[in-house]
C-alpha positions as MATLAB code, in Angstrom:
seq = 'MLGYLDELCAALLARDGETIGRLLRHPLARALPRKVREEALAIRRAGAGSLMAPVNTLHFFHQTAHVLGARGDPATRGGGTSEADQLELGFKAAGGSR';
ca = [
     -20.195    3.172    9.873;
     -18.298    5.601    7.536;
     -18.698    8.559    9.991;
     -17.536    6.217   12.733;
     -14.447    5.198   10.739;
     -13.683    8.781    9.890;
     -13.764    9.687   13.570;
     -11.480    6.837   14.365;
      -8.875    7.714   11.841;
      -8.881   11.194   12.972;
      -8.418   10.219   16.590;
      -5.741    7.665   15.629;
      -3.771   10.392   13.451;
      -4.093   12.871   16.385;
      -2.995   10.269   18.824;
      -6.021   11.196   21.004;
      -6.020    8.319   23.516;
      -9.322    9.412   25.196;
     -11.279    9.439   22.008;
      -9.677    6.203   20.716;
     -10.872    4.496   23.854;
     -14.247    5.893   23.603;
     -14.458    4.815   20.047;
     -13.250    1.286   20.675;
     -16.031    0.982   23.402;
     -18.665    1.963   20.727;
     -20.925   -0.920   19.567;
     -19.627   -0.340   15.978;
     -16.263   -1.379   17.242;
     -17.324   -5.007   17.114;
     -17.608   -4.721   13.384;
     -13.906   -3.771   13.007;
     -11.458   -6.452   11.803;
      -9.098   -7.671   14.417;
      -6.019   -5.969   12.869;
      -7.694   -2.610   12.919;
      -8.691   -2.990   16.606;
      -5.212   -4.224   17.520;
      -3.590   -1.165   15.711;
      -5.877    1.289   17.541;
      -4.909   -0.245   20.871;
      -1.298   -0.170   19.892;
      -1.491    3.496   18.883;
      -3.330    4.330   22.055;
      -0.624    2.664   24.232;
       2.207    4.223   22.322;
       0.905    7.748   23.093;
       1.362   11.130   21.426;
       5.148   10.858   20.791;
       4.639    7.579   18.594;
       5.234    7.713   14.918;
       2.985    4.668   14.308;
       0.571    5.285   11.374;
      -2.841    3.805   11.280;
      -2.318    2.073    8.063;
      -4.853   -0.840    8.615;
      -7.482    1.593    9.769;
      -7.072    3.892    6.708;
      -7.083    0.937    4.381;
     -10.335   -0.386    6.050;
     -11.750    3.161    5.839;
     -10.956    3.326    2.101;
     -12.354   -0.216    1.500;
     -15.589    0.634    3.301;
     -16.045    3.877    1.431;
     -15.517    2.088   -1.829;
     -18.117   -0.660   -1.040;
     -20.646    1.868    0.217;
     -20.035    4.135   -2.887;
     -19.328    7.215   -0.830;
     -19.237   10.254   -2.923;
     -16.561   11.910   -0.802;
     -13.977    9.369   -1.949;
     -12.551   10.069   -5.334;
     -11.764    6.409   -6.123;
     -15.530    5.587   -6.008;
     -17.059    8.289   -8.158;
     -19.103    6.310  -10.719;
     -16.772    4.564  -13.182;
     -15.557    7.558  -15.098;
     -14.518   11.250  -14.591;
     -16.388   14.425  -15.741;
     -14.831   17.617  -16.666;
     -15.720   18.912  -13.195;
     -13.761   16.182  -11.512;
     -10.580   17.040  -13.412;
      -7.950   19.577  -12.362;
      -6.266   21.723  -15.068;
      -2.606   21.843  -14.461;
      -1.583   24.384  -17.147;
       1.394   22.456  -18.628;
       2.506   23.583  -22.042;
       2.941   20.988  -24.727;
       6.634   19.603  -25.130;
       8.408   20.691  -28.161;
       6.652   24.055  -28.453;
       8.418   27.359  -28.913;
      10.108   28.911  -25.818;
];
């Protein structure tokens, strides 16, 4: 399901009407919430020049990734962070010498 949602999000962001239509005909489309299907149809109808963002679809993707515990989603990485998950920004402490 997560792969399907990833492909749907990519098609919606690219405004690829043909791929959106194909994905909405896929059997997994029956599991989509109504507002996600309606959003996908609206973006498909609006075409490439539209500025509509697939907010509901992206939100549903994030929720699904969280529920499934996908490792690719930073919000779902097991309860805490390890040193490998952290990014070193290199800021100097305030109040130090200049």
